[in-house]
TIFI-11509 format. One record per residue (C-alpha): chain; residue number from 0; x, y negated, z negated; residue in one letter. Coordinates in steps of 0.1 Angstrom, whole numbers. Each point is the difference from the previous one (the first is absolute). Layout:
BEGIN
cadena | num | px | py | pz | residuo
A | NUM | X | Y | Z | a
...
This chain:
BEGIN
cadena | num | px | py | pz | residuo
A | 0 | -276 | 420 | 127 | x
A | 1 | 0 | -17 | 35 | x
A | 2 | -5 | -33 | -15 | x
A | 3 | 28 | 5 | -25 | x
A | 4 | 23 | 7 | 31 | x
A | 5 | -10 | -30 | 16 | x
A | 6 | 9 | -18 | -26 | x
A | 7 | 32 | 14 | -2 | x
A | 8 | 10 | -2 | 35 | x
A | 9 | -9 | -38 | -2 | x
A | 10 | 21 | -6 | -32 | x
A | 11 | 30 | 18 | 11 | x
A | 12 | -2 | -21 | 35 | x
A | 13 | -5 | -32 | -19 | x
A | 14 | 32 | 9 | -24 | x
A | 15 | 22 | 7 | 29 | x
A | 16 | -8 | -27 | 25 | x
A | 17 | -3 | -28 | -26 | x
A | 18 | 35 | 15 | -19 | x
A | 19 | 16 | -3 | 36 | x
A | 20 | -12 | -33 | 0 | x
A | 21 | 12 | -11 | -32 | x
A | 22 | 33 | 15 | 4 | x
A | 23 | 21 | -28 | 3 | x
A | 24 | -22 | -25 | -19 | x
A | 25 | 2 | 27 | -32 | x
A | 26 | 40 | 2 | 3 | x
A | 27 | 0 | -34 | 0 | x
A | 28 | -22 | -8 | -29 | x
A | 29 | 14 | 30 | -23 | x
A | 30 | 37 | -15 | 5 | x
A | 31 | -10 | -37 | -3 | x
A | 32 | -23 | 9 | -31 | x
A | 33 | 28 | 16 | -19 | x
A | 34 | 25 | -31 | 6 | x
A | 35 | -27 | -24 | -4 | x
A | 36 | -5 | 18 | -37 | x
A | 37 | 36 | -7 | -7 | x
A | 38 | 16 | -33 | 8 | x
A | 39 | 31 | 9 | -18 | x
A | 40 | 8 | 27 | 23 | x
A | 41 | 6 | -24 | 28 | x
A | 42 | 4 | -36 | -15 | x
A | 43 | 33 | -1 | 19 | x
A | 44 | -14 | 10 | 32 | x
A | 45 | -12 | -18 | 33 | x
A | 46 | -13 | 7 | 33 | x
A | 47 | 20 | -5 | 31 | x
A | 48 | -14 | -35 | 17 | x
A | 49 | -9 | 20 | 34 | x
A | 50 | -24 | 19 | -22 | x
A | 51 | -17 | -27 | -16 | x
A | 52 | -29 | -12 | 22 | x
A | 53 | 0 | -42 | 10 | x
A | 54 | -28 | -6 | -25 | x
A | 55 | 23 | 3 | -25 | x
A | 56 | 26 | -19 | 10 | x
A | 57 | 5 | -33 | -20 | x
A | 58 | -6 | -33 | 24 | x
A | 59 | -6 | -36 | -13 | x
A | 60 | -1 | 9 | -37 | x
A | 61 | -27 | 22 | 1 | x
A | 62 | -3 | 34 | -17 | x
A | 63 | 8 | -15 | -35 | x
A | 64 | 34 | -10 | 11 | x
A | 65 | -5 | -36 | -17 | x
A | 66 | -19 | 8 | -34 | x
A | 67 | 14 | -33 | -17 | x
A | 68 | 24 | -30 | 5 | x
A | 69 | 15 | -16 | -30 | x
A | 70 | 15 | -37 | 9 | x
A | 71 | 33 | -11 | -23 | x
A | 72 | -10 | -29 | -24 | x
A | 73 | 36 | -13 | 4 | x
A | 74 | -1 | 1 | 39 | x
A | 75 | -32 | 0 | 18 | x
A | 76 | 18 | 18 | 31 | x
A | 77 | 8 | 28 | -18 | x
A | 78 | -25 | 29 | -5 | x
A | 79 | -4 | 39 | -6 | x
A | 80 | -24 | 23 | 17 | x
A | 81 | -11 | 32 | -10 | x
A | 82 | -21 | 28 | 15 | x
A | 83 | 2 | 34 | 15 | x
A | 84 | 34 | -5 | 14 | x
A | 85 | 19 | -9 | -31 | x
A | 86 | 12 | -39 | -11 | x
A | 87 | 12 | -25 | 27 | x
A | 88 | 12 | -35 | -3 | x
A | 89 | -4 | -31 | 17 | x
A | 90 | 22 | -32 | -3 | x
A | 91 | -19 | -21 | 24 | x
A | 92 | -35 | -1 | -10 | x
A | 93 | -11 | 33 | 16 | x
A | 94 | 15 | -6 | 36 | x
A | 95 | 23 | 28 | -5 | x
A | 96 | 6 | 32 | -25 | x
A | 97 | 26 | 21 | -12 | x
A | 98 | -2 | 32 | -17 | x
A | 99 | 13 | 3 | -36 | x
A | 100 | 13 | 37 | 3 | x
A | 101 | 29 | 3 | -25 | x
A | 102 | -10 | 24 | -28 | x
A | 103 | -38 | 3 | 12 | x
A | 104 | -19 | 32 | 8 | x
A | 105 | 8 | 10 | 36 | x
A | 106 | -30 | 24 | 6 | x
A | 107 | -30 | -10 | 12 | x
A | 108 | -22 | 10 | -28 | x
A | 109 | 23 | -16 | -25 | x
A | 110 | 6 | -33 | 14 | x
A | 111 | -37 | -9 | 1 | x
A | 112 | -5 | -33 | -25 | x
A | 113 | -31 | -5 | -21 | x
A | 114 | 15 | -27 | -24 | x
A | 115 | 22 | -30 | 5 | x
A | 116 | 16 | -24 | -28 | x
A | 117 | 24 | -27 | 6 | x
A | 118 | 16 | -15 | -32 | x
A | 119 | 19 | -27 | 5 | x
A | 120 | 4 | -15 | -36 | x
A | 121 | 30 | 14 | -19 | x
A | 122 | 16 | 28 | 19 | x
A | 123 | -14 | 3 | 33 | x
A | 124 | -16 | 32 | 11 | x
A | 125 | -25 | 13 | 24 | x
A | 126 | -22 | 28 | -13 | x
A | 127 | -15 | 29 | 25 | x
A | 128 | -27 | 25 | -8 | x
A | 129 | 3 | 29 | 21 | x
A | 130 | -13 | 34 | 8 | x
A | 131 | 34 | 12 | -13 | x
A | 132 | -1 | -20 | -33 | x
A | 133 | 11 | -36 | -12 | x
A | 134 | 31 | -19 | 17 | x
A | 135 | 14 | -31 | -9 | x
A | 136 | 25 | -18 | 23 | x
A | 137 | 25 | -27 | -14 | x
A | 138 | -1 | -27 | 21 | x
A | 139 | 36 | -10 | 3 | x
A | 140 | 11 | 30 | 6 | x
A | 141 | -29 | 12 | 25 | x
A | 142 | -1 | 39 | -14 | x
A | 143 | -29 | 20 | -13 | x
A | 144 | 0 | 20 | -32 | x
A | 145 | -22 | 29 | -8 | x
A | 146 | -17 | -7 | -37 | x
A | 147 | -10 | 36 | -11 | x
A | 148 | -35 | -5 | -22 | x
A | 149 | -5 | 32 | -22 | x
A | 150 | 7 | 35 | 13 | x
A | 151 | -28 | 0 | 31 | x
A | 152 | 8 | -23 | 29 | x
A | 153 | -34 | -11 | 5 | x
A | 154 | -6 | -28 | 31 | x
A | 155 | -2 | -33 | -15 | x
A | 156 | -34 | -20 | 5 | x
A | 157 | 2 | -37 | -10 | x
A | 158 | 31 | -22 | -17 | x
A | 159 | -12 | -29 | -21 | x
A | 160 | 21 | -26 | -19 | x
A | 161 | -24 | -6 | -33 | x
A | 162 | 10 | -26 | -24 | x
A | 163 | 38 | 9 | 9 | x
A | 164 | -4 | 37 | -4 | x
A | 165 | 2 | 22 | 32 | x
A | 166 | -29 | 26 | 4 | x
A | 167 | -1 | 29 | 25 | x
A | 168 | -28 | 19 | 7 | x
A | 169 | 3 | 37 | 14 | x
A | 170 | -30 | 18 | 11 | x
A | 171 | -1 | 15 | -36 | x
A | 172 | 17 | -20 | -26 | x
A | 173 | 10 | -38 | -8 | x
A | 174 | 37 | -7 | -9 | x
A | 175 | 12 | -34 | -14 | x
A | 176 | 35 | -15 | -4 | x
A | 177 | 3 | -30 | -23 | x
A | 178 | 20 | -32 | 14 | x
A | 179 | -8 | 6 | 35 | x
A | 180 | 17 | 34 | 3 | x
A | 181 | 36 | -14 | -2 | x
A | 182 | 9 | 33 | -20 | x
A | 183 | -16 | 21 | 26 | x
A | 184 | -15 | 17 | -32 | x
A | 185 | -36 | 9 | 4 | x
A | 186 | -24 | 14 | -32 | x
A | 187 | -35 | 17 | 12 | x
A | 188 | -28 | -18 | -16 | x
A | 189 | -29 | 21 | -19 | x
A | 190 | -23 | -11 | 23 | x
A | 191 | -38 | 13 | 3 | x
A | 192 | -31 | -9 | 14 | x
A | 193 | -32 | -4 | -23 | x
A | 194 | -26 | 24 | 10 | x
A | 195 | -27 | 20 | -17 | x
A | 196 | 12 | 30 | -19 | x
A | 197 | 8 | 29 | 19 | x
A | 198 | -9 | -22 | 34 | x
A | 199 | -35 | 4 | -7 | x
A | 200 | -22 | -24 | 21 | x
A | 201 | 31 | -3 | 24 | x
A | 202 | 0 | 11 | 35 | x
A | 203 | 22 | 10 | 32 | x
A | 204 | -6 | -2 | 37 | x
A | 205 | -8 | 33 | 14 | x
A | 206 | 23 | -4 | 28 | x
A | 207 | 28 | 3 | -28 | x
A | 208 | -13 | 35 | -10 | x
A | 209 | 2 | 8 | 37 | x
A | 210 | 34 | -11 | 7 | x
A | 211 | 12 | 20 | -33 | x
A | 212 | -20 | 33 | 8 | x
A | 213 | 14 | -3 | 38 | x
A | 214 | 37 | -1 | -13 | x
A | 215 | -5 | 22 | -31 | x
A | 216 | 14 | -30 | -22 | x
A | 217 | -32 | 4 | -24 | x
A | 218 | 17 | 34 | -11 | x
A | 219 | 37 | -21 | -5 | x
A | 220 | 32 | 13 | 14 | x
A | 221 | -15 | 36 | -1 | x
A | 222 | -28 | -13 | 18 | x
A | 223 | 21 | -15 | 30 | x
A | 224 | 23 | 32 | 2 | x
A | 225 | -32 | 26 | 3 | x
A | 226 | -12 | -25 | 28 | x
A | 227 | 37 | 0 | 17 | x
A | 228 | -6 | 39 | -1 | x
A | 229 | -30 | -4 | 18 | x
A | 230 | 17 | -26 | 25 | x
A | 231 | 25 | 28 | 7 | x
A | 232 | -26 | 29 | 3 | x
A | 233 | -18 | -26 | 27 | x
A | 234 | 32 | -1 | 21 | x
A | 235 | 4 | 38 | -2 | x
A | 236 | -39 | 4 | 7 | x
A | 237 | 9 | -23 | 31 | x
A | 238 | 31 | 18 | 12 | x
A | 239 | -13 | 35 | -4 | x
A | 240 | -33 | -8 | 17 | x
A | 241 | 18 | -8 | 29 | x
A | 242 | 15 | 32 | 1 | x
A | 243 | -29 | 19 | -6 | x
A | 244 | -17 | -17 | 31 | x
A | 245 | 34 | 4 | 21 | x
A | 246 | 7 | 37 | -6 | x
A | 247 | -29 | 14 | 15 | x
A | 248 | 1 | -23 | 28 | x
A | 249 | 36 | 8 | 6 | x
A | 250 | -7 | 38 | -6 | x
A | 251 | -22 | 4 | 31 | x
A | 252 | 29 | -12 | 22 | x
A | 253 | 28 | 19 | -18 | x
A | 254 | 6 | 38 | 11 | x
A | 255 | 12 | 8 | -39 | x
A | 256 | -31 | -6 | -13 | x
A | 257 | 17 | 6 | -36 | x
A | 258 | 22 | -23 | -2 | x
A | 259 | -4 | -28 | -28 | x
A | 260 | -30 | 23 | -10 | x
A | 261 | 17 | 0 | -35 | x
A | 262 | 2 | -37 | -5 | x
A | 263 | -38 | -3 | 11 | x
A | 264 | -12 | 21 | -26 | x
A | 265 | 22 | -13 | -26 | x
A | 266 | -9 | -37 | 8 | x
A | 267 | -37 | 10 | 4 | x
A | 268 | -2 | 16 | -34 | x
A | 269 | 17 | -30 | -19 | x
A | 270 | -20 | -25 | 20 | x
A | 271 | -34 | 17 | -12 | x
A | 272 | 18 | 0 | -37 | x
A | 273 | 13 | -34 | -1 | x
A | 274 | -28 | -16 | 19 | x
A | 275 | -26 | 15 | -21 | x
A | 276 | 20 | -11 | -32 | x
A | 277 | 5 | -34 | 10 | x
A | 278 | -35 | -5 | 12 | x
A | 279 | -18 | -17 | -30 | x
A | 280 | 29 | -24 | -1 | x
A | 281 | -4 | -6 | 36 | x
A | 282 | -36 | -8 | 0 | x
A | 283 | 8 | -24 | -29 | x
A | 284 | 26 | -16 | 23 | x
A | 285 | -23 | -4 | 28 | x
A | 286 | -33 | -13 | -17 | x
A | 287 | 21 | -26 | -19 | x
A | 288 | 23 | -9 | 32 | x
A | 289 | -33 | -6 | 19 | x
A | 290 | -6 | -31 | -23 | x
A | 291 | 36 | -14 | 3 | x
A | 292 | -2 | -23 | 27 | x
A | 293 | -25 | -28 | 12 | x
A | 294 | -31 | -1 | 9 | x
A | 295 | -9 | 31 | -28 | x
A | 296 | 27 | -15 | -23 | x
A | 297 | -25 | -24 | -9 | x
A | 298 | -24 | 26 | -17 | x
A | 299 | 25 | 11 | -30 | x
A | 300 | 14 | -34 | -2 | x
A | 301 | -36 | -15 | -10 | x
A | 302 | -8 | 29 | -26 | x
A | 303 | 16 | -2 | -35 | x
A | 304 | -2 | 28 | -23 | x
A | 305 | 6 | 0 | -38 | x
A | 306 | 35 | 3 | -12 | x
A | 307 | -9 | 30 | -21 | x
A | 308 | -11 | 17 | 33 | x
A | 309 | 38 | -5 | 13 | x
A | 310 | 19 | 30 | -10 | x
A | 311 | 35 | -10 | -7 | x
A | 312 | 0 | -36 | -1 | x
A | 313 | 22 | -16 | -20 | x
A | 314 | -12 | -16 | -31 | x
A | 315 | -20 | -32 | 9 | x
A | 316 | 17 | -20 | -24 | x
A | 317 | 35 | 4 | 18 | x
A | 318 | 13 | -16 | 32 | x
A | 319 | 13 | 30 | 12 | x
A | 320 | -1 | -3 | 40 | x
A | 321 | -25 | -26 | -4 | x
A | 322 | 21 | -31 | 8 | x
A | 323 | -4 | -19 | 30 | x
A | 324 | 12 | -33 | -3 | x
A | 325 | 4 | -26 | -28 | x
A | 326 | 2 | -40 | -3 | x
A | 327 | 8 | -24 | -27 | x
A | 328 | -28 | -30 | -3 | x
A | 329 | 14 | -26 | -18 | x
A | 330 | -30 | -24 | 1 | x
A | 331 | -20 | 24 | -22 | x
A | 332 | 29 | 17 | -17 | x
A | 333 | -3 | 33 | 10 | x
A | 334 | 14 | 30 | 16 | x
A | 335 | -22 | 21 | 25 | x
A | 336 | 4 | 33 | 13 | x
A | 337 | -20 | 12 | 35 | x
A | 338 | -6 | 38 | -7 | x
A | 339 | -17 | 27 | 18 | x
A | 340 | -33 | -10 | -18 | x
A | 341 | 0 | -36 | 2 | x
A | 342 | 19 | -29 | -19 | x
A | 343 | 14 | -1 | -36 | x
A | 344 | 12 | -28 | -21 | x
A | 345 | 22 | -6 | -32 | x
A | 346 | 11 | -32 | -16 | x
A | 347 | 36 | -11 | 16 | x
A | 348 | 14 | -3 | -38 | x
A | 349 | -9 | 35 | -12 | x
A | 350 | 6 | 25 | 29 | x
A | 351 | -6 | 27 | -22 | x
A | 352 | -37 | -8 | -8 | x
A | 353 | -22 | 22 | 14 | x
A | 354 | -11 | -9 | 35 | x
A | 355 | -36 | -11 | 2 | x
A | 356 | -21 | 8 | 33 | x
A | 357 | -5 | -33 | 21 | x
A | 358 | -29 | -7 | 22 | x
A | 359 | 21 | -19 | 27 | x
A | 360 | -20 | -4 | 31 | x
A | 361 | 28 | 0 | 26 | x
A | 362 | -7 | 29 | 27 | x
A | 363 | 27 | 25 | 4 | x
A | 364 | 3 | 31 | 24 | x
A | 365 | -8 | 32 | -16 | x
A | 366 | 36 | 9 | 6 | x
A | 367 | 12 | -28 | -19 | x
A | 368 | 14 | -35 | 5 | x
A | 369 | 32 | -10 | 18 | x
A | 370 | -2 | -34 | -15 | x
A | 371 | -7 | -15 | -38 | x
A | 372 | 18 | -33 | -7 | x
A | 373 | -9 | -31 | -19 | x
A | 374 | -5 | -30 | 22 | x
A | 375 | -7 | -35 | -16 | x
A | 376 | -30 | 7 | -27 | x
A | 377 | -10 | 28 | 19 | x
A | 378 | 7 | 37 | 14 | x
A | 379 | 8 | 14 | 34 | x
A | 380 | -8 | 36 | 7 | x
A | 381 | 5 | 19 | 35 | x
A | 382 | -6 | 35 | 11 | x
A | 383 | -11 | 13 | 29 | x
A | 384 | -34 | -16 | -7 | x
A | 385 | 13 | -33 | 7 | x
A | 386 | 13 | -28 | -20 | x
A | 387 | -19 | -21 | -25 | x
A | 388 | 9 | -26 | -28 | x
A | 389 | -18 | -2 | -30 | x
A | 390 | -3 | -36 | -13 | x
A | 391 | -1 | -14 | -34 | x
A | 392 | -40 | -9 | 3 | x
A | 393 | -7 | 38 | 8 | x
A | 394 | -2 | -3 | 32 | x
A | 395 | 17 | 25 | 26 | x
A | 396 | 8 | -12 | 37 | x
A | 397 | 15 | 18 | 32 | x
A | 398 | 36 | -10 | 3 | x
A | 399 | -6 | 0 | 39 | x
A | 400 | -29 | -18 | 7 | x
A | 401 | -6 | -21 | -37 | x
A | 402 | -39 | 10 | 1 | x
A | 403 | -12 | 17 | -32 | x
A | 404 | 8 | 37 | 1 | x
A | 405 | -36 | 14 | -6 | x
A | 406 | -4 | 37 | -1 | x
A | 407 | 32 | 19 | 10 | x
A | 408 | 3 | 35 | 10 | x
A | 409 | 30 | 18 | -19 | x
A | 410 | -4 | 29 | 23 | x
A | 411 | 1 | -15 | 34 | x
A | 412 | 31 | -15 | 16 | x
A | 413 | -3 | -38 | 3 | x
A | 414 | 11 | -21 | 29 | x
A | 415 | 34 | -11 | -16 | x
A | 416 | 15 | 29 | -21 | x
A | 417 | 22 | -18 | -19 | x
A | 418 | 33 | 14 | -15 | x
A | 419 | 15 | -33 | -12 | x
A | 420 | -5 | -36 | -10 | x
A | 421 | 28 | -30 | -6 | x
A | 422 | -3 | -34 | -1 | x
A | 423 | 32 | -25 | 10 | x
A | 424 | 15 | -30 | -18 | x
A | 425 | -26 | -22 | 18 | x
A | 426 | -29 | 19 | -7 | x
A | 427 | -6 | 18 | 33 | x
A | 428 | -17 | 33 | -7 | x
A | 429 | 3 | 31 | 20 | x
A | 430 | -13 | 36 | 2 | x
A | 431 | 16 | 31 | 13 | x
A | 432 | -20 | 26 | 14 | x
A | 433 | 5 | 32 | 10 | x
A | 434 | -11 | 0 | 35 | x
A | 435 | 4 | -37 | 8 | x
A | 436 | 30 | -7 | -18 | x
A | 437 | 1 | -40 | -14 | x
A | 438 | -31 | -17 | -1 | x
A | 439 | 3 | -41 | -7 | x
A | 440 | -25 | -14 | -19 | x
A | 441 | -18 | -32 | -7 | x
A | 442 | 15 | -13 | 33 | x
A | 443 | 36 | 11 | -10 | x
A | 444 | 26 | 3 | 31 | x
A | 445 | 26 | 26 | 5 | x
A | 446 | 21 | -27 | 16 | x
A | 447 | 24 | 28 | 14 | x
A | 448 | 3 | 17 | -39 | x
A | 449 | -6 | 32 | -13 | x
A | 450 | 6 | 21 | 30 | x
A | 451 | 9 | 36 | -8 | x
A | 452 | 38 | 5 | 6 | x
A | 453 | 12 | 24 | 29 | x
A | 454 | 22 | 18 | -23 | x
A | 455 | -30 | 7 | -21 | x
A | 456 | -16 | 21 | 29 | x
A | 457 | 30 | 17 | 9 | x
A | 458 | 8 | 12 | -32 | x
A | 459 | -37 | 13 | -6 | x
A | 460 | 2 | 35 | -13 | x
A | 461 | -36 | 13 | -7 | x
A | 462 | 7 | 22 | -34 | x
A | 463 | -11 | 38 | 8 | x
A | 464 | -25 | 0 | -30 | x
A | 465 | -21 | -29 | 14 | x
A | 466 | 4 | 16 | 37 | x
A | 467 | -15 | 34 | -16 | x
A | 468 | -27 | -18 | -18 | x
A | 469 | -10 | -19 | 31 | x
A | 470 | -2 | 37 | 19 | x
A | 471 | -20 | 14 | -27 | x
A | 472 | -25 | -27 | 1 | x
A | 473 | -1 | -2 | 37 | x
A | 474 | 11 | -37 | 5 | x
A | 475 | 30 | 12 | 17 | x
A | 476 | -18 | 12 | 34 | x
A | 477 | -16 | -38 | 0 | x
A | 478 | 25 | -8 | 29 | x
A | 479 | -11 | 34 | 19 | x
A | 480 | -40 | -1 | -4 | x
A | 481 | -9 | -32 | -7 | x
A | 482 | -27 | -6 | -28 | x
A | 483 | -6 | 43 | 4 | x
A | 484 | 23 | 2 | -27 | x
A | 485 | -23 | -5 | -26 | x
A | 486 | -20 | 31 | 10 | x
A | 487 | 35 | 21 | -5 | x
A | 488 | -2 | 4 | -34 | x
A | 489 | -37 | 5 | -1 | x
A | 490 | -2 | 25 | 29 | x
A | 491 | 30 | 17 | -13 | x
A | 492 | -13 | 4 | -37 | x
A | 493 | -34 | 12 | 16 | x
A | 494 | 15 | 25 | 23 | x
A | 495 | 24 | 11 | -27 | x
A | 496 | -30 | 8 | -23 | x
A | 497 | -15 | 19 | 30 | x
A | 498 | 31 | 22 | 4 | x
A | 499 | 1 | 9 | -39 | x
A | 500 | -38 | 5 | -4 | x
A | 501 | 2 | 26 | 34 | x
A | 502 | 33 | 14 | -14 | x
A | 503 | -17 | 8 | -33 | x
A | 504 | -31 | 16 | 17 | x
A | 505 | 25 | 21 | 24 | x
A | 506 | 20 | 10 | -30 | x
A | 507 | -34 | 11 | -20 | x
A | 508 | -13 | 21 | 33 | x
A | 509 | 35 | 17 | 7 | x
A | 510 | 4 | 11 | -39 | x
A | 511 | -35 | 5 | -12 | x
A | 512 | -29 | -1 | 21 | x
A | 513 | 15 | 18 | 29 | x
A | 514 | 14 | 32 | -19 | x
A | 515 | -34 | 0 | -19 | x
A | 516 | -20 | 7 | 32 | x
A | 517 | 25 | 25 | 13 | x
A | 518 | -3 | 18 | -32 | x
A | 519 | -39 | 1 | 4 | x
């Protein structure tokens, strides 16, 4: 009996002071988790500049502000830039840039541009694939028009010209418009992947299961709503925990000791009830969140599980939420798709044929590519694992060093975290990187070009969703605590798991063990 009392006393002490330590953290995680789970709720909102840490302010075309630069074949001084800040025009070879804003999405999330295609034969037009959908700009007027693809306005991954047809890749589907999209009418292709029956033999990274368990997405829409309720419960538990600690402390210094007692008893009762009901999901959140950030992310990212063991995963033969990027390889008459589970290929004259898995030795970071382009007789791929060129002879070389790639970790960040790649009309090649901005290749010189315009920095607004995501994974605190920010989600998950476990133990003692012993 004495030992049981001591354990109960220790558990209550841990629950109280770990809870107080995590009050603010729990509030932030609960609220940010709900908003991250529903980007459509806040897609048009942004964070005020004073609240955005300096590390997120773009400078020198870093942070993905330059993803690609496409030069006009008719005027080598004219080029179009696409990146996280939308589409910009230069008419002096890259010395100055002006935004192309008329009709383009204004929200920070919507103007992120992943695909850009310039048409100068026939009706001159510029196509942009953004997180808000597909847009086309008539170059004579300079005004953008939104082109609707189906009922769901999915983010665009790539835009290709395949034998005169405009082919658009969203995250889940492939759309085609004949004659270069002149009519702005697109039909969805019946595109599938050639896999074994019912996904037998297929596998998926364990980290994907962890991510969808953490958000509730594995159970679909109702799973997200269930986990949203748990997020609200965490906010309530944090707020009520503060009052449950504050009231006894205030009561000792207040002559009217009954003031606030009713609220205290109500909050205490519901703190127990809500806490015990949400405890199983809270433990699941803590366990999966523990592996969401490096270095512990490496473990689930390197373990594959059979598709059959992944409940709720879309059928393996479909592209649902699996497309990262696509490229036309005219030398080999094929179209390649880089998906969540590797590369896939189909003949470019029959895009409705089943895509075949392709063993292409191009290193791509586990989070997906940022660049996938046809370059000469080979292919170029860029990601946070670096930039690489696959040549016709099968060799793979590092774009920055020119050396053979060798063994490349697709889990760690490379020296050059590539976000873009472009070539000038004179053959100069440049990388754009997340942290260092523009990196010239093969002795190329900037010569006063490719300096980020001041206007781009002044009009920068961090989307609210991106801010909540960075807050939820701990990177938001990097400017304040340095590299220790990596410990925020790890320690937070560990302590949150301890808090939940002690809460379950205390509830069992209060509701079951202690009353029985009193009865005896």
